[in-house]
Structure formats: structure tokens, C-alpha cells
C-alpha positions in Angstrom: 0.0 0.0 0.0 2.9 2.3 0.8 4.3 1.8 -2.7 0.9 2.7 -4.3 0.7 5.9 -2.3 4.2 6.8 -3.2 3.5 6.2 -6.9 0.3 8.3 -6.6 2.2 11.1 -5.0 4.9 11.0 -7.8 2.4 10.8 -10.7 -0.5 13.0 -9.6 0.7 16.0 -11.5 1.6 14.2 -14.7 -0.1 15.2 -17.9 -1.5 11.7 -18.4 -3.0 11.7 -14.9 -5.4 14.5 -15.7 -9.0 13.9 -16.8 -12.1 12.0 -15.9 -12.0 8.6 -14.4 -13.8 5.9 -16.3 -15.0 2.5 -15.2 -15.8 -0.3 -17.5 -16.6 -4.0 -17.3 -13.8 -6.6 -17.6 -15.4 -9.3 -19.8 -12.3 -11.3 -19.6 -13.0 -11.9 -15.9 -16.8 -11.6 -15.9 -17.3 -14.4 -18.5 -15.5 -17.2 -16.7 -16.9 -16.1 -13.4 -20.5 -16.3 -14.8 -19.7 -19.7 -16.4 -18.4 -21.0 -13.1 -21.5 -19.8 -11.3 -23.7 -21.6 -13.8 -21.7 -24.7 -13.5 -21.8 -24.5 -9.7 -25.6 -24.1 -9.7 -26.0 -27.1 -12.0 -23.7 -29.2 -9.8 -25.6 -28.2 -6.7 -29.0 -28.9 -8.3 -27.9 -32.4 -9.6 -25.9 -33.2 -6.6 
């Protein structure tokens, strides 16, 4: 955590650090998680 704070302090005034923060879905993670949840539900229902 200290390293992240230090990096933030060093980079907060950088040109690339300016602007609005955007949040977006990570489908590379959400897809397998959803598939795993469906598989778990099927296994519990059969099981």
C-alpha cells in the first residue's frame, strides 16, 4: 500500500493523470466467473 501511495504522489501532477476517471466491465474476468457460477448451480442442483 505504501508503494501505491508513493506512486500516486509522484504521478498525480503528470499530464496523463489529468482527466475524468472511467470505469468499464472486464469481460475477460466476468465471462469465466459467470460460467463458473452456472456450473456450480448445475452441480448443486444435480448433486
